[in-house]
C-alpha beads as a LAMMPS data file, in Angstrom:
LAMMPS data file: protein, C-alpha beads

241 atoms
240 bonds

1 atom types
1 bond types

-500.0 500.0 xlo xhi
-500.0 500.0 ylo yhi
-500.0 500.0 zlo zhi

Masses

1 110.0

Atoms # bond

1 1 1 234.802 74.173 70.496
2 1 1 235.091 77.855 69.585
3 1 1 231.921 79.587 68.426
4 1 1 229.587 77.200 70.231
5 1 1 226.975 79.472 71.791
6 1 1 224.356 78.834 69.095
7 1 1 223.686 77.462 65.611
8 1 1 226.126 75.083 63.970
9 1 1 228.663 75.429 66.782
10 1 1 226.173 74.359 69.440
11 1 1 225.081 71.427 67.258
12 1 1 228.707 70.322 66.911
13 1 1 229.146 70.473 70.691
14 1 1 226.005 68.354 71.140
15 1 1 227.279 65.778 68.641
16 1 1 230.516 65.341 70.582
17 1 1 228.638 65.198 73.879
18 1 1 226.315 62.467 72.583
19 1 1 229.448 60.399 72.004
20 1 1 230.541 60.862 75.604
21 1 1 233.292 63.421 75.055
22 1 1 234.163 66.067 77.602
23 1 1 233.398 69.303 75.765
24 1 1 234.828 72.781 76.267
25 1 1 232.603 75.394 74.648
26 1 1 233.776 78.922 73.958
27 1 1 232.242 82.099 72.516
28 1 1 231.787 85.790 73.284
29 1 1 228.240 85.456 74.648
30 1 1 228.793 84.105 78.155
31 1 1 225.080 83.760 78.950
32 1 1 224.262 81.760 75.812
33 1 1 227.418 79.720 76.324
34 1 1 226.380 78.814 79.845
35 1 1 223.045 77.574 78.540
36 1 1 224.767 75.294 76.026
37 1 1 227.109 73.946 78.727
38 1 1 224.150 73.146 81.005
39 1 1 222.401 71.375 78.132
40 1 1 225.495 69.275 77.467
41 1 1 225.791 68.447 81.149
42 1 1 222.215 67.136 81.064
43 1 1 223.434 64.624 78.460
44 1 1 225.655 63.143 81.148
45 1 1 229.022 64.522 80.092
46 1 1 231.344 67.067 81.636
47 1 1 231.026 70.421 79.887
48 1 1 233.090 73.507 80.554
49 1 1 232.106 77.007 79.384
50 1 1 235.085 79.274 78.704
51 1 1 234.062 82.679 77.311
52 1 1 236.580 84.071 74.804
53 1 1 236.825 86.544 71.939
54 1 1 238.907 85.245 69.019
55 1 1 239.666 88.791 67.908
56 1 1 241.687 89.336 71.095
57 1 1 244.750 87.129 71.489
58 1 1 244.904 87.705 75.230
59 1 1 241.411 86.266 75.542
60 1 1 242.508 83.100 73.736
61 1 1 245.643 82.814 75.861
62 1 1 243.504 82.922 78.998
63 1 1 241.103 80.368 77.526
64 1 1 243.970 78.004 76.656
65 1 1 245.384 78.337 80.169
66 1 1 241.988 77.499 81.661
67 1 1 241.650 74.420 79.452
68 1 1 245.093 73.240 80.577
69 1 1 244.315 73.773 84.244
70 1 1 240.797 72.316 84.166
71 1 1 241.152 69.533 81.575
72 1 1 244.858 68.717 81.544
73 1 1 245.023 68.165 77.801
74 1 1 243.303 68.750 74.452
75 1 1 242.589 66.048 71.875
76 1 1 240.607 67.926 69.225
77 1 1 239.484 71.447 68.446
78 1 1 236.788 72.995 66.270
79 1 1 237.056 76.624 65.176
80 1 1 233.693 78.087 64.261
81 1 1 233.761 81.751 65.323
82 1 1 232.169 84.026 62.749
83 1 1 230.990 87.520 61.958
84 1 1 227.863 88.241 59.950
85 1 1 227.894 90.396 56.824
86 1 1 225.032 91.708 54.690
87 1 1 225.589 91.487 50.900
88 1 1 227.170 94.745 49.728
89 1 1 228.868 95.642 46.455
90 1 1 232.617 95.944 46.960
91 1 1 233.017 99.716 46.620
92 1 1 230.277 100.217 49.213
93 1 1 231.921 97.947 51.797
94 1 1 233.437 100.049 54.558
95 1 1 237.046 99.411 55.463
96 1 1 235.938 98.845 59.048
97 1 1 233.448 96.153 58.013
98 1 1 236.013 94.424 55.813
99 1 1 238.620 94.466 58.585
100 1 1 236.157 93.154 61.173
101 1 1 235.080 90.174 59.061
102 1 1 238.679 89.198 58.352
103 1 1 239.698 89.824 61.945
104 1 1 237.165 87.360 63.313
105 1 1 237.236 84.696 60.599
106 1 1 240.870 84.707 59.451
107 1 1 242.892 86.196 62.291
108 1 1 240.617 84.409 64.761
109 1 1 241.190 81.019 63.124
110 1 1 244.930 81.676 62.973
111 1 1 245.110 82.666 66.647
112 1 1 242.931 79.761 67.729
113 1 1 245.198 77.246 65.976
114 1 1 248.298 79.015 67.282
115 1 1 247.194 78.261 70.841
116 1 1 245.482 74.906 70.195
117 1 1 248.324 73.183 68.345
118 1 1 250.833 73.274 71.252
119 1 1 248.233 71.557 73.468
120 1 1 247.550 68.927 70.814
121 1 1 251.272 68.290 70.380
122 1 1 251.678 67.945 74.137
123 1 1 248.929 65.306 74.093
124 1 1 250.761 63.343 71.383
125 1 1 248.612 64.553 68.487
126 1 1 245.020 65.296 67.653
127 1 1 242.724 66.963 65.162
128 1 1 241.485 70.432 64.271
129 1 1 238.432 71.179 62.143
130 1 1 238.006 74.721 60.836
131 1 1 234.674 76.108 59.674
132 1 1 234.746 77.522 56.161
133 1 1 231.803 77.663 53.743
134 1 1 230.905 77.053 50.128
135 1 1 231.842 80.753 49.948
136 1 1 235.380 79.502 50.545
137 1 1 235.396 77.597 47.259
138 1 1 233.271 79.906 45.091
139 1 1 231.985 83.453 45.335
140 1 1 228.653 85.223 45.368
141 1 1 227.709 88.770 44.493
142 1 1 228.099 91.248 47.340
143 1 1 230.150 88.963 49.541
144 1 1 233.704 90.254 49.127
145 1 1 234.754 90.321 52.833
146 1 1 233.045 87.029 53.705
147 1 1 234.205 85.253 50.549
148 1 1 237.770 86.456 51.051
149 1 1 237.714 85.322 54.678
150 1 1 236.339 81.867 53.963
151 1 1 238.849 81.333 51.132
152 1 1 241.637 82.369 53.508
153 1 1 240.530 79.849 56.125
154 1 1 241.040 77.063 53.584
155 1 1 244.548 78.337 52.893
156 1 1 245.339 78.408 56.617
157 1 1 243.937 74.900 56.975
158 1 1 246.151 73.492 54.216
159 1 1 249.284 75.213 55.481
160 1 1 248.756 74.113 59.082
161 1 1 248.036 70.562 57.898
162 1 1 251.393 70.426 56.106
163 1 1 253.243 72.017 59.021
164 1 1 252.093 69.375 61.513
165 1 1 251.180 66.266 59.491
166 1 1 254.363 64.451 60.512
167 1 1 253.805 65.339 64.163
168 1 1 250.391 63.768 64.567
169 1 1 248.129 66.804 64.231
170 1 1 245.524 66.670 61.464
171 1 1 243.894 69.885 60.231
172 1 1 240.819 69.853 57.998
173 1 1 237.887 72.108 57.140
174 1 1 234.213 71.771 56.403
175 1 1 232.390 73.941 53.866
176 1 1 228.673 74.099 54.643
177 1 1 226.138 75.288 52.114
178 1 1 222.835 76.911 53.154
179 1 1 222.159 75.700 56.700
180 1 1 218.946 76.408 58.588
181 1 1 220.426 78.365 61.473
182 1 1 218.461 80.950 63.463
183 1 1 219.466 83.635 60.978
184 1 1 218.195 81.751 57.944
185 1 1 215.117 80.527 59.809
186 1 1 214.099 84.139 60.420
187 1 1 214.628 85.187 56.781
188 1 1 211.637 85.864 54.479
189 1 1 210.148 82.705 53.008
190 1 1 210.952 83.892 49.480
191 1 1 214.648 84.039 50.389
192 1 1 214.499 80.609 52.063
193 1 1 212.845 79.115 48.977
194 1 1 215.509 80.642 46.744
195 1 1 218.168 79.061 48.956
196 1 1 216.427 75.668 48.788
197 1 1 216.185 75.792 45.006
198 1 1 219.923 76.491 44.768
199 1 1 220.622 73.124 46.438
200 1 1 220.353 69.990 44.256
201 1 1 218.771 68.117 47.186
202 1 1 216.125 70.874 47.268
203 1 1 216.339 71.367 51.008
204 1 1 218.274 73.459 53.468
205 1 1 220.953 71.758 55.494
206 1 1 220.614 71.180 59.215
207 1 1 223.152 71.903 61.884
208 1 1 223.370 68.196 62.613
209 1 1 224.433 67.552 58.997
210 1 1 227.491 69.716 59.542
211 1 1 228.066 68.401 63.066
212 1 1 228.293 64.784 61.939
213 1 1 230.843 65.714 59.264
214 1 1 232.931 67.566 61.858
215 1 1 232.828 64.633 64.265
216 1 1 233.978 62.259 61.518
217 1 1 236.895 64.495 60.519
218 1 1 237.980 64.761 64.152
219 1 1 237.668 61.030 64.803
220 1 1 240.110 58.137 64.307
221 1 1 237.923 57.073 61.356
222 1 1 239.548 59.949 59.430
223 1 1 243.071 59.107 60.590
224 1 1 244.547 59.414 57.059
225 1 1 242.717 62.626 56.199
226 1 1 244.412 65.995 56.584
227 1 1 244.560 69.252 54.654
228 1 1 241.223 68.650 52.979
229 1 1 237.866 70.413 52.806
230 1 1 234.636 68.460 53.140
231 1 1 231.651 70.120 51.478
232 1 1 228.366 69.696 53.350
233 1 1 226.097 71.384 50.851
234 1 1 223.543 68.981 49.390
235 1 1 225.475 68.792 46.133
236 1 1 225.625 72.546 45.547
237 1 1 229.362 72.617 44.885
238 1 1 228.980 69.924 42.212
239 1 1 227.118 72.326 39.934
240 1 1 223.581 73.413 39.075
241 1 1 220.681 70.996 38.665

Bonds

1 1 1 2
2 1 2 3
3 1 3 4
4 1 4 5
5 1 5 6
6 1 6 7
7 1 7 8
8 1 8 9
9 1 9 10
10 1 10 11
11 1 11 12
12 1 12 13
13 1 13 14
14 1 14 15
15 1 15 16
16 1 16 17
17 1 17 18
18 1 18 19
19 1 19 20
20 1 20 21
21 1 21 22
22 1 22 23
23 1 23 24
24 1 24 25
25 1 25 26
26 1 26 27
27 1 27 28
28 1 28 29
29 1 29 30
30 1 30 31
31 1 31 32
32 1 32 33
33 1 33 34
34 1 34 35
35 1 35 36
36 1 36 37
37 1 37 38
38 1 38 39
39 1 39 40
40 1 40 41
41 1 41 42
42 1 42 43
43 1 43 44
44 1 44 45
45 1 45 46
46 1 46 47
47 1 47 48
48 1 48 49
49 1 49 50
50 1 50 51
51 1 51 52
52 1 52 53
53 1 53 54
54 1 54 55
55 1 55 56
56 1 56 57
57 1 57 58
58 1 58 59
59 1 59 60
60 1 60 61
61 1 61 62
62 1 62 63
63 1 63 64
64 1 64 65
65 1 65 66
66 1 66 67
67 1 67 68
68 1 68 69
69 1 69 70
70 1 70 71
71 1 71 72
72 1 72 73
73 1 73 74
74 1 74 75
75 1 75 76
76 1 76 77
77 1 77 78
78 1 78 79
79 1 79 80
80 1 80 81
81 1 81 82
82 1 82 83
83 1 83 84
84 1 84 85
85 1 85 86
86 1 86 87
87 1 87 88
88 1 88 89
89 1 89 90
90 1 90 91
91 1 91 92
92 1 92 93
93 1 93 94
94 1 94 95
95 1 95 96
96 1 96 97
97 1 97 98
98 1 98 99
99 1 99 100
100 1 100 101
101 1 101 102
102 1 102 103
103 1 103 104
104 1 104 105
105 1 105 106
106 1 106 107
107 1 107 108
108 1 108 109
109 1 109 110
110 1 110 111
111 1 111 112
112 1 112 113
113 1 113 114
114 1 114 115
115 1 115 116
116 1 116 117
117 1 117 118
118 1 118 119
119 1 119 120
120 1 120 121
121 1 121 122
122 1 122 123
123 1 123 124
124 1 124 125
125 1 125 126
126 1 126 127
127 1 127 128
128 1 128 129
129 1 129 130
130 1 130 131
131 1 131 132
132 1 132 133
133 1 133 134
134 1 134 135
135 1 135 136
136 1 136 137
137 1 137 138
138 1 138 139
139 1 139 140
140 1 140 141
141 1 141 142
142 1 142 143
143 1 143 144
144 1 144 145
145 1 145 146
146 1 146 147
147 1 147 148
148 1 148 149
149 1 149 150
150 1 150 151
151 1 151 152
152 1 152 153
153 1 153 154
154 1 154 155
155 1 155 156
156 1 156 157
157 1 157 158
158 1 158 159
159 1 159 160
160 1 160 161
161 1 161 162
162 1 162 163
163 1 163 164
164 1 164 165
165 1 165 166
166 1 166 167
167 1 167 168
168 1 168 169
169 1 169 170
170 1 170 171
171 1 171 172
172 1 172 173
173 1 173 174
174 1 174 175
175 1 175 176
176 1 176 177
177 1 177 178
178 1 178 179
179 1 179 180
180 1 180 181
181 1 181 182
182 1 182 183
183 1 183 184
184 1 184 185
185 1 185 186
186 1 186 187
187 1 187 188
188 1 188 189
189 1 189 190
190 1 190 191
191 1 191 192
192 1 192 193
193 1 193 194
194 1 194 195
195 1 195 196
196 1 196 197
197 1 197 198
198 1 198 199
199 1 199 200
200 1 200 201
201 1 201 202
202 1 202 203
203 1 203 204
204 1 204 205
205 1 205 206
206 1 206 207
207 1 207 208
208 1 208 209
209 1 209 210
210 1 210 211
211 1 211 212
212 1 212 213
213 1 213 214
214 1 214 215
215 1 215 216
216 1 216 217
217 1 217 218
218 1 218 219
219 1 219 220
220 1 220 221
221 1 221 222
222 1 222 223
223 1 223 224
224 1 224 225
225 1 225 226
226 1 226 227
227 1 227 228
228 1 228 229
229 1 229 230
230 1 230 231
231 1 231 232
232 1 232 233
233 1 233 234
234 1 234 235
235 1 235 236
236 1 236 237
237 1 237 238
238 1 238 239
239 1 239 240
240 1 240 241
């Protein structure tokens, strides 16, 4: 589980742990990661914290080696690493900011799958779930780097799904809408209300809403599902209401 130190990623790790899975959590923040691993251990499962930075391939190589040595095999992977971005009109976006967002979201997802897929193949197959967003299926003003990155993740997901469908590895994505993470929880109430009103269900999503969708996509219940994107957005992608 990459990007599991907080927010949606931590909720996904908890959802797997509640089902008795051994969970490997990974992120840049080693201290926060350790806290999540201890919480999962308190649920009665084995949890391993492996700090890694998806923007550095060497870091992912070391993480993959540690998973092999400590766990022996990998059955499923969730790629959730992200980089925040404040809305900015395109011509005002710095090249450095654009590159950083794509480096973490797109290159990071590519590198993660590059080192996860061989372990899944060695185990006889498995599942990957990549984290996109409703920004991966439509755009919003001021979001050019983030929107481009989340669209690209869906393209990577489809291509990887086709590459390995016949070899037992399924690759899917989820596209969350507005989710009440720490960042949104700390936003001004006027902004939160605007986000709620943009959702047909008239509420913000919860991390557990996304987590349950991820668990389903990774489970045998979704055995005939690959190369698809599951929107978890309270109906937002269906249109305006």
